[in-house]
C-alpha positions as CSV (number, residue, x, y, z in Angstrom):
1,M,68.0,110.8,107.2
2,A,68.2,107.2,107.5
3,P,65.6,105.8,110.4
4,Y,66.7,105.4,114.0
5,F,67.2,101.5,113.4
6,I,69.6,101.7,110.7
7,R,71.2,104.5,112.4
8,N,71.7,102.1,115.5
9,L,73.1,99.6,113.9
10,V,76.6,100.8,115.1
11,P,76.9,101.7,118.8
12,R,77.5,105.1,119.5
13,R,81.1,106.3,120.2
14,E,80.9,106.9,123.9
15,K,79.6,103.5,124.5
16,T,83.0,101.7,123.0
17,D,85.4,103.9,123.9
18,R,85.3,104.7,127.1
19,Q,85.4,100.6,127.9
20,T,88.2,99.0,130.0
21,P,90.1,96.8,127.9
22,L,88.9,93.6,128.3
23,L,92.0,91.7,129.7
24,E,91.9,94.2,132.0
25,V,88.4,93.4,132.9
26,L,88.7,89.5,132.6
27,R,91.6,89.7,135.2
28,A,89.4,91.5,137.9
29,L,86.8,89.6,137.7
30,T,86.1,87.6,141.3
31,W,85.9,83.8,141.6
32,V,82.3,84.1,142.7
33,Q,82.1,85.7,139.4
34,W,84.1,83.2,137.3
35,A,81.9,80.2,139.3
36,Q,78.6,82.1,138.5
37,F,79.4,82.0,134.7
38,F,80.6,78.7,134.4
39,T,77.2,77.4,136.0
40,G,75.4,79.3,133.6
41,W,77.6,77.8,130.9
42,L,77.5,74.4,132.3
43,A,73.6,74.4,132.4
44,W,73.0,75.2,128.7
45,T,76.2,72.6,128.1
46,C,73.8,70.0,129.8
47,D,70.2,71.4,128.0
48,A,71.7,70.7,124.4
49,I,73.6,67.0,125.1
50,D,69.9,65.7,126.4
51,F,68.4,67.6,123.5
52,F,70.6,66.1,120.7
53,S,70.8,62.7,122.4
54,V,67.9,62.3,120.0
55,S,69.2,63.4,117.3
56,L,72.0,61.5,117.4
57,S,70.1,58.2,118.0
58,V,67.2,58.8,115.1
59,T,68.5,55.6,113.2
60,R,68.9,53.3,116.0
61,L,65.9,54.6,117.6
62,Q,63.7,53.9,114.4
63,A,65.1,50.0,114.7
64,A,64.7,49.7,118.2
65,F,60.8,51.2,117.8
66,H,60.1,49.8,114.5
67,K,59.4,52.8,112.6
68,E,60.3,53.0,108.7
69,E,61.1,56.5,108.8
70,A,62.6,59.0,110.6
71,S,59.6,61.3,110.7
72,S,58.4,59.1,113.1
73,I,61.1,59.8,115.0
74,T,61.4,63.5,114.5
75,T,58.1,63.4,116.3
76,S,59.2,63.5,119.4
77,I,61.6,66.5,118.9
78,T,58.5,68.6,118.1
79,L,56.8,67.8,120.9
80,T,59.8,68.4,123.2
81,L,60.3,71.9,121.4
82,L,56.3,72.4,121.8
83,F,56.5,72.1,125.6
84,R,59.8,74.2,126.6
85,P,57.5,77.5,126.7
86,L,55.9,76.3,129.6
87,G,59.2,75.4,131.5
88,A,60.5,78.6,130.5
89,V,57.3,80.6,132.2
90,I,57.6,78.2,134.8
91,F,61.0,78.6,136.0
92,G,61.7,82.0,134.5
93,I,59.2,83.6,136.9
94,L,60.0,81.3,139.8
95,S,63.5,83.0,139.1
96,D,62.5,86.2,138.4
97,R,60.8,86.1,142.0
98,Y,63.0,84.1,144.1
99,G,66.3,84.0,142.7
100,R,68.7,82.6,140.3
101,K,69.7,79.2,142.1
102,W,67.8,77.4,143.8
103,P,64.7,77.2,140.5
104,L,68.2,75.9,138.2
105,V,69.0,73.7,140.6
106,I,65.3,72.2,140.4
107,N,65.2,72.6,136.8
108,L,68.5,70.8,135.7
109,G,67.6,67.8,138.8
110,L,64.3,67.2,136.7
111,C,66.3,67.4,133.4
112,G,68.4,64.2,134.9
113,V,65.3,62.4,136.4
114,L,63.5,62.6,133.0
115,Q,66.9,61.2,130.9
116,V,67.0,58.7,133.0
117,G,63.5,57.7,132.3
118,T,64.4,57.9,128.7
119,G,67.0,55.1,128.7
120,F,64.3,53.3,130.3
121,V,61.5,53.1,128.1
122,Q,60.4,50.1,126.4
123,T,57.5,51.6,124.0
124,F,57.2,54.1,121.4
125,S,54.4,55.8,123.4
126,Q,56.2,56.0,126.4
127,F,59.0,57.4,124.8
128,L,57.0,60.3,123.4
129,A,55.7,60.9,126.8
130,V,58.8,61.2,128.6
131,R,60.4,63.6,125.7
132,S,57.1,65.9,126.1
133,L,57.8,65.7,129.8
134,F,61.3,66.8,129.2
135,G,60.6,69.2,127.0
136,I,59.2,71.2,130.4
137,A,62.0,70.7,132.3
138,M,64.3,71.6,129.1
139,G,62.5,74.8,128.9
140,G,63.5,76.6,131.7
141,V,67.3,76.0,131.2
142,W,68.0,78.6,128.9
143,G,66.4,82.3,130.4
144,L,68.0,81.1,133.8
145,A,71.4,79.9,132.3
146,A,71.8,83.0,130.3
147,S,70.5,85.6,133.5
148,T,73.2,83.7,135.9
149,A,76.1,83.8,133.7
150,L,75.5,87.7,132.3
151,E,74.2,89.9,135.4
152,N,76.7,89.2,137.6
153,L,79.7,90.4,134.7
154,P,80.8,93.9,134.2
155,V,79.3,95.2,130.8
156,E,82.5,95.7,128.8
157,A,82.9,91.3,129.1
158,R,79.0,90.7,128.5
159,G,79.6,90.8,124.5
160,L,82.7,87.7,125.1
161,A,80.8,86.2,127.7
162,S,77.5,85.9,125.4
163,G,79.2,84.4,123.0
164,V,80.7,81.8,125.1
165,I,77.6,81.1,127.0
166,Q,75.7,80.2,124.2
167,Q,78.3,77.8,122.7
168,G,77.5,75.7,125.6
169,Y,74.8,74.6,123.7
170,A,77.4,73.8,120.6
171,V,79.9,72.0,123.3
172,G,76.9,70.1,124.4
173,Y,76.1,69.0,120.9
174,L,80.0,68.4,120.5
175,I,79.7,66.1,123.7
176,A,77.1,64.5,123.1
177,A,78.6,63.5,119.4
178,V,81.5,62.2,120.8
179,V,79.5,59.7,123.5
180,N,77.4,58.8,120.5
181,L,81.1,57.9,118.4
182,Q,82.9,56.2,121.3
183,L,80.6,54.7,123.6
184,V,77.2,53.9,122.6
185,P,78.6,51.3,119.7
186,S,80.6,49.7,122.5
187,V,78.0,48.9,124.9
188,K,74.8,46.7,124.6
189,D,72.4,49.5,126.0
190,T,73.6,51.3,122.5
191,W,71.6,54.4,122.7
192,R,70.3,54.2,126.1
193,A,73.6,54.9,127.2
194,L,73.6,58.2,125.8
195,F,70.5,59.5,127.7
196,W,72.2,57.8,131.1
197,T,75.6,59.7,130.1
198,A,73.5,62.5,129.9
199,A,71.8,62.6,133.0
200,G,74.7,62.0,134.8
201,I,75.9,65.3,133.4
202,S,72.9,66.8,134.3
203,F,73.0,65.8,138.0
204,F,76.8,66.8,138.5
205,A,75.5,70.6,136.8
206,A,72.9,70.7,139.4
207,A,75.3,70.5,142.2
208,V,77.5,72.7,141.1
209,R,74.7,75.2,141.3
210,A,74.0,74.5,144.6
211,I,77.1,75.1,146.3
212,V,77.4,78.7,144.1
213,P,76.7,81.9,145.9
214,E,73.7,83.5,144.6
215,S,73.3,86.2,141.6
216,A,74.6,89.5,143.6
217,F,71.5,91.3,141.6
218,F,69.5,89.3,143.9
219,L,71.5,89.4,147.0
220,R,71.0,93.6,146.7
221,A,67.6,93.1,146.0
222,K,66.1,90.5,148.5
223,E,68.5,93.3,151.7
224,A,66.6,96.1,150.2
225,E,63.4,94.1,150.6
226,R,64.3,92.5,154.3
227,A,65.2,96.2,155.3
228,S,61.9,97.7,154.3
229,G,59.9,95.1,156.8
230,K,57.8,94.0,154.0
231,S,56.5,90.4,154.0
232,T,56.9,87.7,151.7
233,A,53.1,87.8,150.6
234,H,53.5,91.2,149.9
235,K,56.4,91.2,147.7
236,T,54.7,88.3,145.5
237,K,51.6,91.0,145.2
238,V,54.1,93.4,143.9
239,F,56.0,91.2,141.2
240,I,51.9,90.1,139.7
241,R,51.3,94.1,139.6
242,E,54.9,94.3,137.9
243,T,54.6,91.5,135.6
244,K,51.3,92.9,134.4
245,V,52.7,96.5,133.9
246,M,55.7,95.1,131.9
247,L,53.4,93.3,129.8
248,K,51.6,96.4,129.0
249,R,54.4,98.3,128.2
250,H,55.9,95.8,126.3
251,W,53.8,93.6,124.5
252,L,54.9,95.0,120.8
253,L,58.6,94.1,122.0
254,C,57.3,90.9,123.4
255,I,55.9,90.0,119.9
256,Y,59.2,91.0,118.1
257,A,61.2,88.9,120.1
258,V,59.1,86.1,119.4
259,L,59.5,86.3,115.9
260,L,63.1,86.9,115.4
261,M,63.4,83.8,117.9
262,T,61.8,81.8,115.8
263,G,63.6,82.6,112.6
264,F,66.6,81.5,114.9
265,N,65.5,78.6,116.2
266,F,64.4,77.6,112.5
267,L,68.1,78.4,111.3
268,S,69.7,76.0,114.3
269,H,67.4,73.2,114.2
270,G,67.2,73.3,110.4
271,S,71.2,72.9,110.6
272,Q,71.0,70.6,113.1
273,D,68.3,68.0,114.2
274,L,68.8,65.9,110.8
275,Y,72.2,67.1,110.0
276,P,73.3,63.4,111.0
277,T,70.6,61.5,109.4
278,Y,71.1,63.5,106.2
279,L,74.5,62.8,105.8
280,Q,73.8,59.0,106.3
281,V,70.7,58.6,104.0
282,T,71.7,61.3,101.7
283,K,75.4,61.4,101.3
284,G,75.8,57.3,102.2
285,F,77.9,57.7,104.7
286,T,77.9,55.6,108.3
287,S,77.1,56.5,111.2
288,H,81.0,56.8,112.4
289,A,81.6,59.3,109.6
290,A,78.3,61.4,110.1
291,T,79.3,61.6,113.7
292,V,82.9,62.7,112.9
293,A,81.3,65.2,110.7
294,T,79.1,66.6,112.8
295,I,81.7,67.0,115.7
296,I,84.0,69.1,112.8
297,G,80.8,71.4,112.4
298,N,80.5,71.8,116.1
299,C,83.6,73.0,116.4
300,G,83.3,75.6,113.8
301,A,80.1,76.9,115.6
302,V,82.1,77.1,119.0
303,A,85.1,79.3,117.2
304,G,81.9,81.6,115.5
305,G,79.8,81.7,118.8
306,V,82.7,83.4,120.7
307,F,84.2,85.6,117.9
308,A,80.9,87.1,117.3
309,G,80.2,87.7,120.8
310,W,83.6,89.3,121.5
311,I,83.6,91.2,118.3
312,S,79.8,92.7,119.1
313,Q,81.0,94.4,121.7
314,Y,82.7,97.0,119.5
315,I,80.8,97.1,116.3
316,G,76.9,96.5,117.8
317,R,74.5,93.6,118.1
318,R,72.8,93.7,115.3
319,L,75.5,94.5,113.1
320,T,77.0,91.1,114.2
321,I,74.2,89.0,113.4
322,I,74.0,90.9,110.0
323,I,77.9,89.6,108.8
324,M,77.4,86.3,110.2
325,I,74.2,85.4,108.3
326,L,75.7,86.6,105.1
327,W,78.8,84.7,105.7
328,L,76.5,81.4,106.1
329,I,74.6,82.1,102.9
330,C,78.1,81.7,101.2
331,F,78.7,78.5,102.5
332,I,75.1,76.9,101.9
333,P,76.0,75.4,98.4
334,L,79.6,73.9,100.2
335,W,77.2,72.5,102.8
336,I,75.1,70.5,100.5
337,L,76.6,70.0,96.8
338,P,79.5,67.9,97.6
339,S,79.8,63.8,98.1
340,K,83.0,63.5,99.7
341,F,83.6,63.8,103.4
342,G,86.0,66.2,103.4
343,P,84.7,69.0,101.6
344,L,81.0,68.4,103.6
345,S,82.9,68.6,106.7
346,A,84.5,72.0,105.6
347,G,80.9,73.5,104.6
348,A,79.8,71.8,107.7
349,F,82.4,73.6,109.6
350,W,82.1,77.1,107.7
351,L,78.4,77.2,108.0
352,Q,78.0,76.2,111.5
353,F,80.4,78.9,112.2
354,G,78.1,81.4,110.9
355,V,75.2,79.8,112.5
356,Q,76.0,80.1,116.3
357,G,78.1,83.4,115.3
358,A,75.0,84.8,114.6
359,W,73.6,82.9,118.0
360,G,76.5,83.7,120.0
361,V,75.0,87.5,119.8
362,I,71.7,86.8,121.2
363,P,71.7,85.8,125.0
364,I,73.2,89.3,125.1
365,L,70.9,91.1,122.7
366,L,67.8,89.9,124.6
367,A,69.2,90.3,128.1
368,E,70.0,94.0,126.7
369,M,66.4,94.4,125.2
370,S,64.4,92.7,128.2
371,P,62.6,94.7,130.6
372,P,65.8,94.9,132.9
373,A,63.2,93.3,136.0
374,F,62.1,90.4,134.2
375,R,65.9,89.3,132.4
376,A,64.9,85.5,133.3
377,T,61.8,85.3,132.2
378,F,61.4,87.3,129.0
379,P,64.3,85.9,127.3
380,G,63.7,82.5,127.9
381,V,60.1,82.9,127.3
382,T,60.2,84.7,124.0
383,Y,63.2,82.2,122.9
384,Q,60.9,78.7,123.8
385,L,57.9,80.5,122.0
386,G,60.5,80.7,119.0
387,N,61.1,77.2,119.7
388,M,58.0,76.5,119.6
389,V,56.8,77.7,116.4
390,S,59.6,76.2,114.9
391,S,59.4,73.1,116.7
392,A,58.4,71.0,113.4
393,S,61.4,71.9,111.7
394,A,63.2,68.5,111.8
395,Q,59.4,67.3,111.0
396,I,59.1,69.3,108.0
397,E,62.5,68.9,106.7
398,A,62.0,64.7,107.3
399,T,58.6,65.2,105.4
400,A,59.8,67.2,102.5
401,G,62.7,64.7,102.1
402,N,60.2,61.9,101.8
403,H,58.8,63.8,98.4
404,L,62.3,64.8,96.8
405,K,64.5,62.0,95.8
406,T,68.1,61.6,94.3
407,T,70.5,58.8,93.9
408,V,73.5,57.9,96.0
409,V,76.0,54.7,95.5
410,V,76.4,52.5,98.5
411,N,78.9,49.8,98.6
412,G,79.2,49.9,94.9
413,Q,75.2,49.9,94.1
414,T,72.9,52.9,93.2
415,K,70.1,53.6,95.2
416,V,67.2,55.9,95.1
417,V,67.5,57.6,98.7
418,N,65.6,60.9,100.4
419,D,67.2,64.3,99.2
420,Y,67.6,66.0,102.9
421,A,70.2,68.5,101.0
422,K,68.2,70.1,98.9
423,V,65.6,70.3,101.6
424,Q,67.9,71.8,104.1
425,G,69.5,74.3,101.8
426,I,66.2,75.5,100.6
427,L,64.9,76.0,104.5
428,I,68.2,77.4,105.3
429,G,68.4,80.1,102.8
430,V,64.8,81.2,103.3
431,V,65.1,81.3,106.8
432,A,68.9,83.6,106.6
433,A,66.9,86.0,104.4
434,Y,63.8,86.3,107.2
435,I,66.5,86.9,110.1
436,L,67.9,89.5,108.0
437,V,65.0,91.7,107.3
438,F,64.0,90.9,111.3
439,T,67.5,92.0,112.3
440,I,67.7,95.3,110.5
441,I,64.0,96.9,112.0
442,G,65.0,95.4,115.6
443,P,66.2,97.5,118.1
444,E,69.3,97.5,120.4
445,N,70.4,98.3,123.3
446,H,74.4,98.8,123.4
447,G,76.0,98.4,126.3
448,A,72.9,98.6,128.7
449,H,73.7,98.4,132.4
450,F,70.7,96.2,133.4
451,E,72.4,95.4,136.8
452,K,71.4,98.2,138.2
453,H,67.9,98.1,137.8
454,K,65.0,96.9,140.1
455,A,64.0,93.4,140.8
456,A,60.6,92.1,139.4
457,F,59.3,92.3,143.1
458,E,60.7,95.5,144.0
459,E,58.1,98.7,143.4
460,G,58.5,100.0,139.7
461,G,60.4,96.9,138.3
462,G,57.9,96.0,135.5
463,D,57.9,100.0,134.5
464,D,61.7,99.9,135.2
465,D,63.0,100.0,131.4
466,A,66.3,101.5,129.9
467,F,65.1,103.0,127.1
468,I,62.3,104.7,125.7
469,D,61.3,105.0,122.0
470,G,64.9,104.5,121.2
471,N,66.0,107.2,124.2
472,E,67.7,106.6,126.9
473,T,65.4,107.9,130.0
474,K,67.3,110.3,132.3
475,E,67.0,107.9,135.3
476,T,69.0,105.8,133.0
477,K,71.5,108.4,132.7
478,E,72.0,108.7,136.2
479,R,72.8,105.2,137.4
480,N,74.9,105.0,134.1
481,R,76.8,108.1,134.6
482,D,78.1,106.4,137.9
483,S,79.9,103.7,135.9
484,H,82.3,106.0,134.5
485,G,83.1,107.7,137.4
486,S,80.6,110.7,138.2
487,G,77.5,110.8,139.7
488,S,76.6,108.9,142.3
489,D,74.2,105.8,143.0
490,S,73.2,104.4,146.5
491,R,73.5,101.0,145.1
492,P,76.1,98.7,145.6
493,T,78.4,97.7,143.1
494,S,78.7,94.3,141.6
495,V,82.1,93.8,142.8
496,Q,81.2,94.8,146.2
497,L,78.3,92.2,146.0
498,D,80.5,89.7,144.3
499,E,82.4,89.8,147.6
500,K,79.6,89.9,149.5
501,A,78.6,86.8,148.1
502,A,82.0,85.5,148.5
503,D,82.0,86.1,152.0
504,N,78.9,84.2,152.6
505,A,79.6,81.6,150.7
């Protein structure tokens, strides 16, 4: 018999046959659920705008700080990624302990402040320092945004929602590219205007999150704790104890998730961070043409992420990732070999369709895989630790490009330039193979009702797991039966909680 992880590539029929039709589920969502999902998506979109402001400004930053090599500027990208795990730990713990709302508001506010600061730096040392601090603020966004968006939705909508929220990343890149294309060349502050625009969007996202009610999951948990009469100090002690229990029990799962996210972050950053520079240097494109190609690629990313998230609800999370990775491998040649704008743009569209298609499954895959009480900390920290390991991806490509050369014709003259095309093609091919292996051997908890489990500050939260060695626990079966119309559960349903949140608002 095949190993369990192979047999589990496709979800069991009972996981899909009893699902309510998607359109019916979407029509039944309350305005609070829509608003909470939107705030999570918007927060992640802001994160991408903030991050890719540097990637789109590499050549302008080189001129501003008098740096000859792109690798000098990409040092700032490396530093931002290195500091992101610290932010994931800080804001993830705050979110799992105190709720989703205000930690995310503070997080987005800090992003806005540091983006404003980036636009005012005068020296390269100041630029590196601000971008390092920015990494801490940015690190907290993903885990809080994903948990806010997904835990308040019915199980049947989470696959599609996962694809949509993850493509906030591509939409953010798209918005930054449009601003870089239209605003930056027309103002005297050039690249600084891009960072200030990003700051304004982050402040707007923080304001939106501040007026949307707290997650229904935390309303239920806090109400139960108030009824118990336990003090805040007691709940904090419980939280610390349950965190230790979770780490002791799930340390192997944590390592696996970090290794998986290392591959995924190499895939996204390796195909995106240096892409505008690759088109300008290796293919001889103008800044305008490179930005347009980037926009086309991100349109493919949005389409791929939404499609893959939706289809994963029916064929499984890991099988969807495998299909998307095989898809992008097929388009690597079209992504790097042509010299004309049309074929290269088509390659960018279809390669990013696969890259972000695979990524579109990640928010729900990690949420279902996570210890349920730590859905902000676990996905956020493992994601950002993978980011940290892959932080040098742009630096690796920029440095390797200094040693691999090719020729390009610019204005009728032949020039020897860095061959970023070959470097990126090799890196993406190797990373794709790595992801295939780790996806095949990994766990999957398709259709988990994680919203029915305890919070991290409740007794037993760290030990409250949905699956043990691939088998559903008795307690989880009893909980999940309730969602199919049998059995009983003393916890209020998500719809009841959302209605209560709307009343409180």
